[in-house]
Structures are given as C-alpha cells and as structure tokens.
C-alpha positions in Angstrom: 85.0 89.4 119.9 84.9 85.7 119.6 88.5 84.4 119.5 87.4 81.6 117.2 86.0 84.1 114.7 89.4 85.4 113.8 92.6 83.5 113.6 96.2 84.2 112.4 97.5 81.3 110.3 101.1 80.7 109.3 101.5 78.9 106.0 104.6 77.4 104.4 105.5 77.1 100.7 108.1 74.4 101.3 110.5 73.7 98.5 113.2 71.2 97.7 114.9 71.0 94.3 112.2 73.0 92.6 109.3 70.9 94.0 106.6 72.1 96.5 105.4 70.1 99.5 101.7 69.8 100.1 99.7 68.0 102.7 96.3 66.3 102.7 94.2 66.9 105.8 92.6 63.9 107.5 89.1 63.4 106.0 87.0 64.7 109.0 83.6 66.4 108.6 84.3 69.1 111.1 87.3 70.6 109.4 86.8 73.1 106.6 89.4 71.4 104.4 89.0 67.8 105.6 90.4 65.4 103.0 91.7 68.3 100.9 95.3 69.1 99.7 96.8 72.4 100.9 100.0 74.3 101.6 101.1 73.3 105.1 100.6 75.4 108.2 98.5 76.2 111.2 97.6 78.6 113.9 99.9 81.2 115.3 99.8 81.0 119.1 99.5 84.1 121.2 102.9 85.8 121.6 104.6 83.3 119.3 107.3 84.4 116.8 106.0 84.0 113.2 109.1 82.1 111.9 109.2 79.9 114.9 105.5 79.1 114.5 106.0 78.3 110.8 108.9 75.9 111.6 106.9 74.3 114.4 103.9 73.7 112.3 106.0 72.1 109.5 107.8 69.9 112.0 104.5 68.8 113.6 102.9 68.0 110.3 105.9 66.5 108.4 108.8 65.9 110.7 110.9 68.2 108.5 113.2 70.8 109.9 113.0 73.8 107.5 114.7 77.1 107.1 112.3 80.1 106.7 113.8 81.9 103.7 111.4 84.8 103.1 107.9 86.3 103.4 105.8 85.7 100.3 102.4 87.2 101.2 100.2 88.4 104.0 96.4 88.5 103.4 93.0 88.1 105.1 90.3 85.8 104.0 86.8 84.6 105.1 85.8 81.0 105.6 83.3 78.8 107.2 79.5 78.6 106.7 78.5 82.0 105.2 82.1 83.2 105.6 81.5 84.0 109.3 85.1 83.4 110.3 88.1 85.5 109.2 91.8 84.7 109.1 95.0 86.6 108.6 97.4 84.4 106.7 101.1 84.8 106.6 102.7 82.7 103.8 106.5 82.2 103.9 108.9 80.4 101.7 110.6 77.5 103.5 113.5 75.5 102.3 113.8 71.8 103.2 117.1 70.0 103.2 115.5 66.6 102.5 112.4 65.1 100.9 111.9 62.8 103.9 108.5 64.3 104.9 106.0 62.0 106.6 102.3 62.7 107.2 101.8 63.5 110.9 99.5 65.5 113.2 96.3 66.0 111.3 97.6 65.0 107.8 96.8 61.7 106.0 99.3 62.2 103.2 102.1 64.5 102.0 103.4 64.9 98.4 106.1 66.8 96.6 104.6 68.3 93.4 105.8 70.3 90.4 104.9 74.0 90.8 103.2 73.9 87.4 100.8 71.3 88.8 100.3 72.9 92.3 96.9 74.5 91.7 95.4 71.2 90.4 95.9 69.7 93.9 94.9 72.6 96.1 91.5 73.5 97.4 89.6 75.8 95.0 90.1 78.8 97.3 93.8 78.2 97.9 94.4 77.6 94.2 92.6 80.8 93.4 94.9 82.7 95.8 98.0 81.2 94.2 96.8 82.2 90.8 95.5 85.7 91.5 97.6 87.1 94.4 100.5 88.7 92.6 103.2 87.9 95.2 102.1 84.2 95.3 101.9 83.9 91.6 105.3 85.5 91.1 106.9 83.2 93.7 105.4 80.0 92.3 106.1 81.0 88.7 109.7 81.7 89.6 110.0 78.0 90.8 108.8 76.8 87.4 111.5 78.9 85.6 114.4 77.2 87.4 
C-alpha cells in the first residue's frame, strides 16, 4: 500500500470565549486546500500520541499552547483527484488560554470566528462534515448556545 494514499490527520476545534479558530492555508497549487480556510491540524506521525500530535500541530501553525479537552469525532474521507487518497481524521476540542494566535508553518492567516458563521468560511467538504456529522454538529451548536 502506498503510504501517501492513506493518512491519519489530527484536527483541532480550538475555542476561546465561544469563538473558533480557523486557519487559511498558503495559496499553493499543489495543496488540496491551498488558499482555503479550515479547522487546524495536520498529519499524525508514526507512533505519535494523538493528543501530543494535536498540540504540536496547533503550536506549529499558530504558536498557541492548547489543552486537548475531548474527542469530538473520528471519520474517514476521500480526497484528491478522483478521490484516490483516503484519510482517517480525528477531531478534538482544544481550549486556548489566549487569542494571540499567529499564522505560521503553512498558514497565511488565522481568524477567530463565531460558531454560527463557521461553515461560511470552511471548504465545502469540511463545512458539509460540520453540518452533517452528528457529533460535529452537536459540538458546534453547543458553542452557539453559550
């Protein structure tokens, strides 16, 4: 099996005072979401702890030190030309102690958004998952109720 054909991805729903942090990937042609807004995260390294990987990815991309609060959802999805690649995605709720996030690593911008406006920013595929996957929908709806 081609290791590039299947990846495990850790994603972070980072919150602070009811807001959610999103990042915009650098606008490069060879990245499937280049220039797009998304929930932050990245690849899980071989033999790496999921919570440690989530904290590492957030720190690399934003400079924030977050606390991983809970698991929100685990799912698979296909991507790439003709959906030839597959990923396992592990989405966790992370709490930030500050809003002092900066775009780093492969991000060109970061932004705190209201949970009610989240799907308007995200890629179509990620917005669809937030709207239709029950655990994600319940989590983000609960932020709006606070």
